[in-house]
C-alpha positions in Angstrom: -49.3 19.0 69.8 -46.6 20.7 71.3 -44.2 23.3 69.9 -41.1 20.8 69.3 -43.6 18.5 67.3 -44.8 21.2 65.2 -41.1 22.2 64.4 -40.4 18.9 63.4 -43.4 18.5 61.2 -42.3 21.8 59.5 -38.9 20.7 58.8 -39.9 17.3 57.3 -42.5 18.9 55.1 -39.8 21.5 53.7 -37.4 18.6 52.9 -40.1 16.5 50.9 -41.3 19.7 49.0 -37.7 20.9 48.2 -36.7 17.5 47.0 -39.6 17.2 44.6 -38.9 20.6 42.8 -35.0 20.6 43.0 -33.3 19.6 39.6 -31.2 16.7 39.6 -27.5 17.2 39.3 -27.2 15.3 36.0 -30.4 16.9 34.3 -29.9 18.5 30.9 -30.8 22.1 30.6 -33.1 22.2 27.7 -32.2 25.9 27.0 -28.5 25.3 26.9 -26.9 25.6 23.3 -25.8 22.1 22.1 -22.1 21.1 21.8 -20.9 21.4 18.2 -19.9 18.2 16.5 -16.8 17.8 14.2 -17.8 17.0 10.6 -15.0 14.5 10.6 -16.6 12.5 13.4 -19.8 12.3 11.4 -18.1 10.7 8.5 -19.6 7.4 8.0 -17.3 4.2 7.8 -16.9 2.3 4.6 -19.6 -0.1 3.7 -18.4 -3.6 4.7 -14.5 -4.5 5.2 -11.8 -5.7 2.9 -8.7 -8.0 3.7 -5.7 -9.0 1.4 -4.6 -12.7 1.3 -1.2 -11.4 1.4 0.0 -8.2 2.7 3.1 -8.4 0.3 2.9 -10.1 -3.0 6.1 -11.1 -4.8 6.3 -11.3 -8.7 9.2 -11.5 -11.2 9.2 -8.6 -13.8 7.5 -10.1 -16.7 5.3 -12.6 -14.9 1.6 -12.4 -13.5 1.0 -11.5 -10.0 -2.2 -12.5 -8.2 -3.6 -10.3 -5.4 -6.2 -12.1 -3.4 -8.8 -10.0 -1.8 -11.6 -10.8 0.7 -14.7 -8.8 0.9 -17.3 -8.8 3.6 -20.6 -6.8 3.4 -20.0 -5.5 0.0 -19.3 -6.7 -3.5 -17.1 -4.0 -5.1 -13.8 -2.6 -4.0 -11.2 -0.2 -5.8 -7.6 -1.6 -5.9 -5.0 1.2 -6.6 -1.5 0.0 -7.7 1.4 2.2 -7.4 1.5 6.0 -6.5 3.5 7.6 -3.8 7.1 7.6 -4.7 6.4 5.6 -7.8 5.3 7.4 -10.8 3.3 4.3 -12.0 -0.2 4.2 -10.7 -3.3 2.3 -11.9 -6.7 2.7 -10.2 -9.1 -0.4 -10.7 -12.8 -1.5 -9.8 -13.1 -5.1 -8.9 -16.6 -6.7 -8.3 -17.3 -10.2 -6.8 -19.8 -11.4 -9.4 -20.5 -14.8 -7.8 -20.9 -13.4 -4.3 -18.3 -15.9 -2.6 -16.6 -12.8 -1.1 -13.1 -13.6 -2.7 -11.6 -11.9 -5.7 -8.5 -12.9 -7.4 -7.1 -9.9 -9.2 -4.2 -10.9 -11.8 -1.7 -8.2 -13.0 0.4 -9.0 -15.9 3.7 -7.2 -15.5 4.7 -7.9 -19.1 1.7 -5.7 -20.2 2.0 -3.1 -17.3 2.2 -0.3 -20.1 -1.3 -1.2 -21.3 -3.2 -1.7 -17.9 -6.6 -2.4 -19.5 -4.8 -5.6 -21.1 -2.8 -6.3 -17.8 -5.4 -6.3 -15.4 -8.0 -9.2 -15.2 -9.9 -11.3 -12.5 -10.1 -15.1 -12.0 -13.4 -17.0 -12.4 -16.6 -15.1 -12.6 -15.5 -11.8 -11.0 -14.8 -8.6 -13.1 -12.3 -5.9 -13.2 -12.4 -2.5 -14.8 -9.5 0.2 -15.2 -10.9 3.2 -13.8 -7.5 5.3 -14.4 -4.0 5.1 -15.0 -0.8 7.5 -14.7 2.6 7.1 -16.2 2.1 3.6 -17.4 5.5 3.6 -19.3 7.6 4.2 -16.0 6.9 0.4 -14.8 10.1 -1.0 -13.8 11.2 -3.7 -10.9 10.6 -2.0 -7.3 8.1 -2.1 -4.7 4.4 -0.8 -5.5 1.8 0.0 -2.8 -1.6 -1.8 -3.0 -4.5 0.3 -1.7 -7.8 -1.1 -1.2 -10.7 1.1 -0.9 -14.4 0.9 -0.3 -17.4 3.1 -0.4 -19.0 4.8 2.5 -21.9 6.3 0.6 -20.2 9.5 -0.6 -16.4 8.7 -1.2 -14.0 5.7 -1.5 -12.1 5.4 1.8 -8.6 3.5 2.2 -9.6 0.1 3.8 -6.4 -2.0 3.8 -2.8 -1.4 2.3 -0.1 -3.7 1.2 2.8 -4.0 -1.5 3.5 -5.5 -4.8 7.2 -6.4 -4.8 8.4 -6.6 -8.5 11.6 -8.3 -8.8 13.6 -8.4 -11.9 16.5 -6.9 -14.0 17.1 -3.6 -15.4 19.5 -2.5 -18.2 21.3 0.6 -18.1 22.8 2.0 -21.2 26.3 3.8 -21.0 27.4 6.0 -24.0 31.2 6.9 -24.1 33.2 8.7 -26.7 36.9 7.7 -27.3 38.9 11.1 -27.7 42.1 9.3 -28.8 40.3 8.3 -31.9 40.7 10.5 -34.9 37.1 9.8 -35.8 35.7 10.4 -32.4 34.3 6.6 -32.2 31.4 6.5 -29.8 31.1 3.2 -27.9 27.5 2.2 -26.2 27.8 -0.5 -23.5 24.8 -2.1 -21.7 25.1 -3.0 -18.0 22.5 -5.4 -16.4 21.6 -4.9 -12.7 19.9 -7.7 -11.1 17.4 -6.7 -8.4 17.6 -8.6 -5.0 20.5 -10.6 -6.0 24.0 -10.8 -3.9 27.4 -12.1 -5.2 29.1 -14.5 -2.8 32.7 -15.7 -2.9 31.7 -18.9 -1.3 33.6 -18.3 1.9 37.1 -19.3 0.5 39.7 -17.5 2.9 42.2 -15.5 0.9 40.4 -15.2 -2.3 39.9 -11.8 -3.5 41.8 -8.9 -5.0 45.1 -9.9 -3.4 45.3 -13.3 -5.1 44.1 -11.6 -8.4 47.0 -9.2 -8.2 49.6 -12.0 -7.7 48.2 -14.0 -10.4 48.4 -11.2 -12.8 52.0 -10.3 -11.9 53.1 -14.1 -12.5 51.4 -13.9 -16.0 53.2 -10.7 -16.8 56.8 -12.3 -15.6 56.1 -15.3 -17.7 55.4 -13.2 -20.8 58.6 -11.1 -20.2 60.7 -14.1 -19.9 59.3 -15.9 -23.2 
């Protein structure tokens, strides 16, 4: 074997041995300190899932609202009504007792000040009031609906909706007549209807101008008589 062949054999041998002992580029260093994991990323997801039949539930104040809920992979959920900017807040636990995955929570707005009497469930399912706040502040407005599921350690928000309570509110105004010797006090009630508008019917020229002319004509006739 000549010198050239010997050199080639040595080069090939060194390449084979080097590739056998070299660490792959993507190899994990066992001595390296593991990367810290954020506790938030380790938080488990809620058990199962929940959906609302209707994202916004409309009801007339004094009547019953039905909140339809579908559950998958769980039989219990917490349904919170109110909160946020609304002082009124009720937290309930609803259970799918017959296992069909459907719950119809009924909220009787006429009994809103007594949540235990106001909340019920259709069929074999059950509902229980867990807590309530400022129940005497219930009035026509939009209330939030927050459905929460258990994740093993806490109840996490799963889906949100709204309860739109429509109706009328009465405002009491008290005035004192200073021109009266006995200081007579007059009380009047003003009723405001929510979600209603007044339309003149689109009749052209019918408005404050016509009313002023009519009043002037009546005054003139009164003077002549």
